[in-house]
C-alpha positions, 0 to 999 in steps of 0.5 A: 404503525401506519394504522396508528397514523405514525408515518414511516421515515427515512430511518424506518425505511433504511431498517427495512432495506437492510432486513430485505438484503439480510433475507436476500430479497434483492428485487423487494430491496430496490422496489422499496427504495422506489416506494420511498420516493413515491411517499417523498422520503428520500434516502440518506447517506445511511440508507445508500450505504445499507443498500449497497452493502446489503446487496453486495451480501446477497449476490456475487459481487460482479452481479451486485455491481451491475445492479447497483450501477443500473439503479445509480444511472436511474437515480442520479440524485443517489449517485453522489451518496453511492460513490464512495461506498460502491467503491469501498465494496469493489475494492474490498471484492478485489475488482480493480478493473471495475473500481478503475472504470467506474472511477474514470466514469465518475471523474468525468462527471466532477466526482471527488472521492474522500482522501481515504477512498482514494487511497484504498482505491490506489492501493487496490489498483497498484496490485491488480491493475495496469500500472500506466493507467493507475498512474494516469488516474492517480495524477488526474486526482492529484491535479484536483487537490487529492493526496497520496498517503505515504504507504500508497505512495510507497507501494506505487513507487515500489511497484514502478521500480520494479518494472523498470520505470525509475523516472516515474517512480522518482516523481512520486517520490518528489510528490511525497516530499513536496506533500510533507510525507518524507520528514522522519527517520521512519519515513526515510528508512521506509523509502530507503527499504523500498529502493533496496527491495528492488535493488536500486542501490543508487536511488537508496544511497541518494535517499540516505545522502539527502537524509543526512543533509537534511539534518535527520540522523540515520538509526541502525535500522538505516545502516542494516537495511543498506548493508543488508541488501549491498551484501545480498546483491554482492556489493561487499565494498559498498556494504563495508563503507556503510559499516564504518559509517555505522561505527562513526555514528556511534552504533554497535553492530548487531547480529543482523549486521554481522549475519549480512556481512558474513552472508556477503562475503560468502557470496563474494567467495571471500571465505577467510574474510567471512570467518574473520568477521564471524570471530569479530562477532565475539569481540562485540559480544554478539552471539551467532544465531541459526542464520548465521551458522546456516549461511556459513554451512551453506557456503562451505557445502557449496564449495565442497567443504562438507 
C-alpha cells in the first residue's frame, strides 16, 4: 500500500489493531498504536473501542484492565475516548470494585459518563459493591446533572430497603418523582411491587395512596400485588381491605386474588374462612388451579388432616 504511495489512515490502523487483537498479539497491538502517533495519525473513538474490546478478548479481564490502565496513564489524550468503553468492559466482566475505583479516579479529573454508561455502572455496583459507596458515587454524579434510569433507581431502592436503609431508599424514590419517572400506573405498580418484595407494607400502602391522590387509577395487578404480599406475611385483614377496594374499582377477582387470599387465611389458621373463599371462587366463575389446591393440601397436611 505504501509502495504505491497510499498512506494508511486512522481507518487502516483501526482494522490492523483489531486484527492483532484477534490473533492475541497484545504487545504488538500497543506498539502499533505508538506507530500511529509517530506517523501523526491519531486514534479516534473507533480505534480506542477496537483496542479495548480486543485486549479484553485476548487476555483475562483483570490483566486487560491493568494493561489498559497503564496505557491510558501514558496517553492522557486517549483517556476521555477510553473511559466509557473501558467501564463497559469492566461491568460486563462483573468487575464492580475495579469499575468503582476507576470511576472515582476519573471523577476527580472531571470525567462525566453518558447516561447509559452511568446506569450500566450503577446496576453493576448495586449487585456487587458496597452499598454505601455505591450511593456516594450515584449522588456525586446526580449532583453533576446525570440521572438514574427508572430500573436502576428501583434496583437501588430495593437493595436499600432490603438492608433496612429505608430513609435512603425513600430519598431515591423522591428523586425518581422529581425526575418525572413516577408518572404512570406501570411505574407505580413497579414501585409498589418493590416495597412488597421486601415486606415494607407501610411504604407500599403510602405509594398506593399517592398514586390514587394523583389521579392514576390502580389496575388489577396493583391490587393483586398488595393482596398477595399482605397475605404472604399474615396480614389478612389488610388484604381484605384491598379486596373491598378492588371490587369498588370495578374489578373481578381472578385466580391470583383467590389463591393469595386462601394462602393468607391458611397461614392465619382460618381454615373455615379459607374453604369459604375456595367455594366463592366458583360463584365468580374462577376455576382453581394446581397452586390453589396445593395451598389447601399443604395446610391440611400441616394440621394433621391428611
